[in-house]
C-alpha positions in Angstrom: 6.4 -34.6 -5.6 7.6 -34.1 -9.2 6.5 -31.5 -11.8 7.5 -29.2 -14.7 6.6 -25.5 -14.7 7.2 -22.5 -16.8 10.1 -20.4 -15.4 8.3 -17.0 -15.4 5.1 -18.4 -13.8 7.2 -20.0 -11.0 9.4 -17.0 -10.4 6.4 -14.6 -10.2 4.5 -17.0 -7.8 7.5 -17.5 -5.5 8.5 -13.8 -5.5 5.0 -12.7 -4.5 4.7 -15.3 -1.8 8.2 -14.7 -0.4 7.7 -11.0 -0.2 5.4 -11.3 2.8 7.6 -13.7 4.7 9.1 -12.5 8.0 12.8 -11.5 7.9 13.2 -12.8 11.5 10.7 -15.6 11.9 9.8 -16.8 15.4 10.3 -20.4 14.2 12.4 -21.5 11.1 9.5 -23.0 9.2 7.8 -19.6 8.9 10.7 -18.5 6.6 9.7 -21.2 4.1 7.3 -21.3 1.2 5.1 -24.4 0.8 5.1 -26.0 -2.6 2.1 -28.4 -2.9 1.1 -30.2 -6.2 -2.3 -31.7 -6.6 -4.2 -32.5 -9.9 -1.8 -30.5 -12.2 -1.9 -27.4 -10.0 1.0 -26.0 -7.9 0.0 -24.1 -4.8 2.7 -21.8 -3.6 1.9 -20.4 -0.1 3.4 -18.6 2.9 2.1 -17.8 6.4 3.5 -16.1 9.5 0.4 -16.4 11.7 -0.5 -12.8 10.7 -0.5 -12.7 6.9 -1.0 -15.6 4.5 -0.6 -15.6 0.8 -1.2 -18.3 -1.8 -1.0 -18.4 -5.6 -1.9 -21.2 -7.9 0.1 -22.1 -11.1 -0.7 -24.7 -13.8 2.1 -27.4 -14.0 2.8 -30.7 -15.6 2.5 -32.9 -12.6 4.2 -36.3 -12.5 3.7 -36.9 -8.8 1.6 -35.1 -6.2 3.2 -34.0 -2.9 4.5 -31.1 -0.9 7.8 -29.6 0.1 8.8 -26.7 2.3 11.9 -24.7 1.4 13.5 -21.3 2.2 11.3 -18.7 0.5 13.9 -16.0 0.0 16.5 -18.4 -1.4 14.0 -20.0 -3.8 12.9 -16.5 -4.9 16.5 -15.5 -5.7 17.1 -18.8 -7.5 14.0 -18.7 -9.7 14.6 -15.1 -10.6 18.0 -15.9 -11.9 17.1 -19.0 -13.9 17.3 -19.1 -17.7 14.1 -18.7 -19.7 13.4 -22.5 -19.9 11.0 -24.9 -18.3 11.9 -25.9 -14.8 11.8 -29.4 -13.5 11.3 -29.8 -9.7 11.3 -33.0 -7.6 11.4 -33.8 -3.9 14.1 -36.3 -3.3 14.4 -37.4 0.4 15.2 -34.3 2.5 16.1 -32.2 -0.5 14.4 -30.4 -3.4 16.1 -30.7 -6.8 15.5 -28.0 -9.3 16.8 -28.3 -12.9 16.5 -25.6 -15.6 18.5 -26.1 -18.8 22.0 -26.9 -17.6 21.5 -25.2 -14.2 20.9 -27.6 -11.3 20.2 -26.7 -7.6 19.7 -28.9 -4.6 18.0 -27.2 -1.6 17.4 -28.6 1.8 13.8 -28.9 2.8 12.0 -28.4 6.2 9.5 -30.7 7.8 6.1 -30.2 6.1 4.3 -31.4 9.1 5.7 -28.6 11.2 4.2 -25.9 8.9 1.0 -24.3 10.2 -2.2 -24.7 8.2 -3.2 -21.7 6.2 -6.4 -19.9 7.4 -9.5 -20.2 5.3 -10.7 -17.2 3.4 -13.6 -15.5 5.1 -16.9 -15.3 3.3 -17.1 -12.8 0.5 -18.2 -9.3 1.4 -18.2 -7.8 -2.1 -15.9 -6.9 -5.0 -14.1 -3.9 -6.5 -12.3 -3.1 -9.7 -8.7 -4.2 -9.2 -7.0 -1.3 -10.9 -9.1 1.3 -9.2 -8.6 -0.4 -5.8 -4.8 -0.5 -6.2 -4.7 3.2 -7.1 -7.0 4.1 -4.1 -4.9 2.1 -1.6 -1.7 3.8 -2.9 -3.3 7.2 -2.3 -4.1 6.4 1.3 -1.1 4.3 2.4 1.3 7.2 2.1 -0.3 8.8 5.2 -0.1 5.7 7.4 2.2 5.7 10.4 5.4 3.6 10.6 5.9 3.7 14.3 5.3 0.2 15.6 4.8 1.5 19.1 1.6 3.0 17.9 0.1 0.1 16.0 -3.3 1.8 15.5 -1.6 4.4 13.4 0.1 1.8 11.1 -3.2 0.7 9.8 -5.7 1.8 7.1 -9.2 2.1 8.3 -11.6 0.5 5.7 -15.2 1.6 6.0 -17.8 -0.4 4.1 -21.2 1.4 3.9 -23.6 0.3 1.3 -22.0 0.8 -2.1 -19.3 3.2 -0.8 -15.9 1.9 0.2 -13.8 4.5 2.2 -10.2 4.2 3.3 -8.5 6.5 5.8 -4.9 6.6 7.2 -3.0 9.0 9.4 0.3 9.3 11.2 -0.9 12.3 13.2 0.8 14.8 10.9 -1.2 14.1 7.8 -4.4 12.4 6.9 -5.6 10.8 3.6 -9.2 9.9 2.8 -10.3 8.0 -0.4 -13.9 7.1 -1.2 -14.9 5.0 -4.1 -17.8 2.8 -5.3 -17.7 -1.0 -4.9 -20.2 -3.9 -5.3 -21.2 -5.2 -1.9 -22.8 -8.6 -1.5 -25.2 -7.0 1.0 -26.4 -3.6 -0.1 -27.1 -2.6 3.5 -23.6 -3.5 4.8 -22.1 -1.1 7.4 -18.8 -2.4 8.8 -15.4 -1.0 9.6 -12.0 -2.7 9.8 -8.4 -1.6 10.6 -6.0 -3.3 8.2 -2.2 -3.2 8.4 -1.2 -0.6 5.9 1.9 -2.4 4.6 -0.1 -5.6 4.0 -2.9 -3.8 2.2 -0.5 -1.8 0.1 1.5 -4.8 -1.0 -1.6 -6.8 -1.8 -3.3 -4.1 -3.8 -0.1 -3.4 -5.7 0.2 -7.0 -6.8 -3.5 -7.6 -7.6 -4.1 -4.3 -9.5 -2.1 -5.2 -12.6 -4.0 -8.5 -12.9 -7.1 -6.6 -14.0 -10.6 -7.8 -13.4 -12.0 -7.6 -9.9 -10.7 -8.1 -6.3 -13.0 -10.0 -4.0 -13.0 -8.5 -0.5 -13.8 -11.0 2.3 -14.2 -9.8 5.9 -14.8 -11.7 9.2 -14.8 -9.8 12.4 -14.4 -11.4 15.8 -13.4 -9.9 19.2 -11.0 -7.0 19.3 -7.9 -7.7 17.3 -9.1 -11.2 16.2 -10.9 -10.3 12.9 -9.5 -11.3 9.5 -9.7 -9.8 6.0 -9.0 -11.5 2.8 -8.4 -10.4 -0.8 -8.6 -12.6 -3.9 -7.9 -11.8 -7.5 -7.0 -14.1 -10.4 -5.1 -17.1 -9.0 -3.9 -15.1 -5.9 -5.3 -14.8 -2.5 -4.1 -13.3 0.8 -5.5 -13.0 4.3 -4.4 -10.7 7.2 -5.4 -10.4 10.8 -7.0 -7.0 11.6 -5.6 -4.5 14.0 -7.6 -3.5 17.0 -9.4 -0.4 15.7 -12.0 -0.1 18.5 -10.5 3.2 19.7 -9.6 4.6 16.3 -10.0 8.4 16.6 -12.7 10.2 14.7 -10.2 11.6 12.2 -12.9 12.7 9.6 -13.6 15.6 11.9 -10.1 17.0 11.3 -11.2 18.2 7.8 -12.3 21.8 8.0 -15.9 22.5 7.2 -14.9 25.7 5.4 -11.9 27.6 4.3 -10.8 31.3 4.0 -8.5 31.0 1.0 -7.5 28.6 -1.8 -4.9 28.2 -4.4 -5.0 26.3 -7.7 -1.6 25.0 -9.0 -0.1 22.6 -11.5 0.9 19.6 -9.5 4.1 18.7 -11.5 5.4 22.3 -11.4 4.9 22.6 -7.6 6.5 19.3 -7.0 9.6 20.3 -9.0 9.9 23.7 -7.2 9.5 22.2 -3.7 12.2 19.6 -4.5 14.6 22.1 -5.7 14.1 24.6 -2.9 14.1 21.9 -0.2 17.7 20.9 -1.2 19.0 23.6 1.2 16.5 22.7 4.0 17.8 20.8 7.0 15.9 17.7 8.2 13.5 19.5 10.4 13.2 22.7 8.4 9.9 23.3 6.5 9.5 24.9 3.1 7.5 28.1 3.2 4.7 28.7 0.7 3.8 32.4 0.3 0.6 32.9 -1.6 -0.8 36.2 -2.9 -2.6 37.5 -6.0 0.8 37.6 -7.7 1.2 33.8 -7.4 3.3 31.6 -5.2 6.8 31.9 -3.8 8.4 28.8 -2.3 11.3 29.4 0.2 13.6 27.3 2.4 16.8 27.8 4.3 18.9 25.6 6.5 21.5 28.2 7.5 22.3 31.8 6.8 24.7 30.7 4.0 22.2 28.3 2.3 18.9 29.6 1.3 16.6 29.2 -1.7 13.5 30.7 -3.2 11.6 30.3 -6.4 8.4 31.9 -7.7 5.8 30.0 -9.8 2.3 30.6 -11.2 -0.7 30.0 -8.9 -4.3 31.2 -8.9 -5.0 32.4 -5.4 -8.1 33.8 -3.7 -8.1 35.2 -0.2 -5.9 37.3 2.0 -2.1 36.8 1.4 -0.8 33.8 3.3 2.5 32.2 4.3 2.5 28.7 5.6 5.2 26.1 6.3 5.0 22.3 5.5 7.3 19.3 5.8 8.5 19.1 2.1 8.3 15.3 1.8 4.8 15.2 3.2 3.7 17.9 0.8 5.3 16.1 -2.2 3.7 12.8 -1.1 0.2 14.4 -1.1 0.7 16.1 -4.5 2.1 13.1 -6.3 -0.8 10.8 -5.3 -3.6 13.1 -6.3 -4.1 11.4 -9.7 -4.7 14.7 -11.3 -2.4 17.3 -13.1 -4.2 20.1 -11.2 -4.6 20.6 -7.4 -6.5 23.0 -5.1 -4.9 23.8 -1.7 -7.5 25.1 0.7 -6.6 27.0 3.9 -8.2 28.3 7.1 -5.1 30.2 8.2 -1.4 29.7 8.5 -1.7 27.7 11.8 -4.5 25.2 10.9 -4.4 22.1 8.7 -4.6 22.6 4.9 -6.4 20.3 2.5 -5.1 19.3 -0.9 -7.6 18.0 -3.4 -7.4 17.0 -7.1 -9.0 19.5 -9.4 -10.0 20.1 -13.0 -8.1 22.7 -15.1 -10.8 25.2 -14.2 -10.2 24.7 -10.5 -13.2 22.6 -9.7 -12.5 20.1 -7.0 -12.8 16.4 -8.0 -14.5 14.5 -5.2 -13.3 11.2 -3.8 -9.8 12.0 -2.4 -8.6 14.5 0.2 -5.2 14.9 1.7 -4.9 16.9 4.9 -1.5 18.1 6.0 -0.6 19.9 9.3 1.5 23.1 9.0 4.8 23.6 10.8 4.8 26.9 12.7 7.6 29.2 11.6 8.9 32.5 12.7 10.1 35.0 10.2 
């Protein structure tokens, strides 16, 4: 194997592939990235039996072939190279990399020991890349991170006709995003539970490429399905989580509310951040709503307390409710709107945060539910 490639294209391809490699692989070869050159194209790929990633780069190929090298080491090296063309050649059990006056020799691993990448499932439909990336980011914040509850670490993807919905919850908050997409089958009705971290990383990298993302889904028995995403020259696949017993979380959204507040998102985020500086780890911030506006309070000890008033348009009986400050900020920052409406049933039931127009009209498509923390005053 011998080829020449542009430095930026190589660095981007290796960085994207290496990002999904396991930090503690079960076998050494899974820490590697596969470099394979055929017909003037370099295929950079990684696979850990759960997630696969592959990107294709145009190169000046002198000799086809393949080499397997440490992904993280190669990513660090290519990122640090000068802005000049890179010459790479496999020589015996090593990979030689030359860029300007910089020269590196890396040990390779046996190519024959590397597992074959899974094939992409058949296409299910496509969605605008930028809109998809934004939608996934809105939902992923609510996914759980406790690996002992694997179901909560996933994003439930629901494909029903021309509507693509995504839901995630860690039991303390719930995010729901609905958007339009272009299904290959207009009568499609299928659900899948995708690892949130994989989906978030994939959407984040495919979004800036523009164009469309192809969604490919194949379902087998519980826990054996696979989903794939492709955009530009990049593709990734992931095994699905077992979502057969995923709870009916949509029912958590209240059917009606007794009070509501309209706020400026940036202003409320700033106030909550300032006031929360005195809050201890498990201490909520208190939001007191009335016809006079909103007062945000917090206090970790008798010596450290904070409060700040801000404008808010409130309808309903006066209400004081407590929230985890970071969960509240996460929801507000991902609305995608400068205005928000907070809807309440009472101080002890979940509240819903929705993006809104300047006049307070709720913008459909995204809802963020947050559980209150009961407080005594």
